[in-house]
N, C-alpha and C positions, 0 to 999 in steps of 0.2 A: 142655139146662138154661141158661135167660141171667138176669143181672140187673143189676141198676143200682146204683149207690151214688152217696148223697148226703152230703155233707160241710160242715156248719155252720161256716165258718171265720172268726176276727177276732184279727186281730194274731199270727198263728201264722208271722209268718218266720224263728222258729228251730228250725223240726222242721218246717214244711208238707212240705218238699222229699223228708224221710224217708219220707211217706206218700208222697207221688208217686211218689218211687223205688219204694217197695212194689209199691203198684198195676201202675204198668205194666211190673213186673218178671213179672207173674202170669201160670201158665200155660197159667189161663184168663181174657180178658180180660172187664171188663163191655162191654155192649154200650152204656153210657150212665155218666156221671161228673159228676154235677154237682156243681161247688165253688161255697157261698154265699157269698160276701164278705158279712159281715155288717155293715161298714162297719169299716174296718181304718183304721188311721190310720199303721201301717207298709208295708212293700214286700208284704206278702203277695200281695196281688192282683199286683204283677210279676211275681213269681216263679212262679206258677201262670202267668200267660201265654207264658214260656219256653218252654210246652208243648202250648200251642194247635193251633198248624201241625203237628206230628210226631203228634198221639193225638188223631185227630176225635174220638174219643168221652170229651173230657174239654169239659166246657163250666161258663165260668166266669158268673154270673150277681152285679153287685154288688147290693147289698141296702143301702137309706137306715141311717143309722148312728140307733138306737130314742132315742127321750129317753127313755126308762125303762131302767132297768137292774134286769134279775130272769131267774131263769133261763125262765122260758117264753119268753125273745125268742129260740132256739135252734130252739124249735119253731113259730117262727114262720119263720124261714130255712127247715128243712125244709120245712113245707110250701108255701114259696117254690119249689125246690128241685122236688118235685112238678108244679106246675106246668107245667117243663117236660118230664115225659118222661110228659105224660097223653097221647097219642096214640100212645107204644111198648107193644109187644105183649112186656111180662117176666112172672118165674115168681117172681124173689125180692127183694129189696130188702136194702140193707146201711147202715145208719146208720155210718159211719165219722167218727171224730175227725180232726181234723189234726196230732196228734202222736204219734204212734204209726207204729210199721212192723214186720215179720211177716213169715216166709220166703215166695218163691214160690211154692210148693205152699198158698197156704193157701184162698184160694178153692176151689179144686180138693178137696180134702180136707173143705172143708164141703159142698159141693155134692154128695157122694156122700154124707154121712152125710144128706141131704134126701133122696135117691133113693130111699137105703136104707128108711127109717123115714118113711112118708107122714102119723104126725099126728106129724113134730116141726116146730116151729110158728117157734123163735126156738134162735138157737146161737151157737159162739164161741169163741176159742182164749181161755185165759189169760191175765188181762193182768198186767206187771209195770208196779210204778209206781219212776218215777227219785226214789229217795230218799237226800239226802246222797252221789252219785255212786254207789249200787249199782242195780240192779233189785231189788226187794221184792216178791214175790206178793201181792196183793190179797187179802184173805181173804172167800173167798166160798165154799159147796158147789155141785157141780158140777149141782145143778137149776136155777141163777143162771148168767145171762150178766151181762158188765160191757157198760155203758153207750157205750163206746167204740168197743164194737166189734159192736153187735150188731147179727144176720141174721137176717132176717126171711123166713118161706115169705108171699108177698102175700095167701095167704087170709086167714092168721093176724092178717096186719097188719090188714086188714082186718075184721078179724070184731068187732074192738073200738073202731073207729075210731081209730086208729091214737095217736101218742106228743097229747099233754093238755096244753097251758101252763100250768103251775104255776107260778106266779111262787116259791112257796120250792125250787124242784127237785125230787126222786125220780119224774123224767121215764120213766125206765128202768125203774126198779123197780114201777111200776105198767105198762108195758106187758108187762111179764114175769110178773107176776102176773094181769094181764087178760090174756095170752096163754091162762094154764094154767086159768082162769075158766073161756072157752070153751074146754075140751078138748083144747086142745096142750100136746105137750109141749117144756122149755124144756132143753138142753143147753149146758153149757163142756165142750170137749175139751181136756182139760189138754195134753195131750201139743201142742199148737199154742202155740210160745208168742208173746206181741205185748207188745213193748217199748212203754210210756207214758212218755213224757220229759217232761209238764206236770201230776202229776195234780193233782184239783182242791181249793184248797183250801190246800194247803200254801203258797202263797208269803200267803197274806190269813188273820192268826189263827194257824197252827198246829193240831197236831192236836187239843189241845182244846178247838177250838171247832169243829173238825170234828165233835168228838164227840158235843157239844151241842146242834150243828142236826141231829145224825143222829138223835138222840132227841127231839126237836120233829116231826120227820120222821116218824119210826114211830106217833108218838101220832096224827098228822094225815091219814094213813095205815091208821089202825083197827089198828095193831098191837096184841096182847094183852098190859097189862101184864107177865104172869108168863113170856110169852115173851119179850120186850125183857129185862127182869130176866134171864132165866136165860143167852140168850145172850151178855149182857153179862160178866155173874158165866165162865162157863167160856168167855172168853177171856182172862182175867187171869192172866201169866203173869210180870209183875214191875211194878216202881212206877211206870214211863210206862201199862202198860195201865188197871192201877188207877186213876190219875188219867183217862182216859180213858172208862170205865166211868162213876166218879162224875159226871163232865162228862154221859154221855149220861141216867143214871137223874136229873138235873138239870132237861136239857131236856123228856126226859116228863113230869117231875110238874108239870113249871110249867105246862106246858098243862092236864095234867089237874086241877091250881088251878083253872084261868082257865075250866074248862070252856070251851076254847078249840070251836069250830066243825070238825068233821071234813071232810078235805077230797072225800071219795071217797061213794059212795051206800051204804045200805043192804044190799044183795045184796055189792057187794064186801068190806065188811065181814066180813059173815058168810061168805063165801068163807074170807077169813085167816086168822079164828078157828079155823076147819074144816081150814085146811092146818097151821097151827100147832100143835093139837091133837093131829094125829096127829104131827109131828114130836117134841114134847115124849115123848109115849107109845115113838115107837119109839126116844128117845135110852135113857129109861127101862129098853124092853126089855133095848138092849144092856150097859145097868150090869147089871143082873139076869143075864143069861145069862155075864155076865166073873163076878162072884161065885162 
């Protein structure tokens, strides 16, 4: 069971060495790790170059800085990475961010899970974001897999055409939903802890902005409003989470009022609605059983 890793990296000098140390310490090493330097202006490529001689499976590719700034650039960097492995025979592919760390048995554990379950298409560990000096677990259910460490069966990734370069983000969310739509299982294994040193958005606008943009994402990708509303409602447990819920509602409603064009096709939206209706029904059943 062999695997490749592709890492898009831009100005990651503070943390990329932690990621490199995690990968080279694995009990099962990748057959190729392509790190795509996406126009860094700091010492990121110099740090990577220190490891190229002793670890022949690491490949550094330097991509010119894009004139446009949007989330789709990450996908273009990943696609550039795939050009380096097009003649390599592999079974699994990991999208790995350049600001995470994990234990030496991380990939060995996940490869065993793939081997045990032929329908498992995407998996990963539980991501903990470094916020105000503490590692806080991201809030997502075990049927979901966080973007910084999505690990794919090759057939699964190819079944939906891989990551799509959406300018507004939600690239990883679209990928895991598309995988399930095509009959694959997606799973986070919480016993595997992944430290995430630079959570997206916290340095640019704070939690309010993240939640506001999240509401817009959920509209653009076809989420049911009732699902969007209930999920935010159930997450409220203090004043900050209340503010976050309100911001998310505003983001969704603004798109709804403007009748913005969805970013996905009708079949995708139909699947999303079916999946979310099932989750609402299952949640209601749990409530009634408890009472």
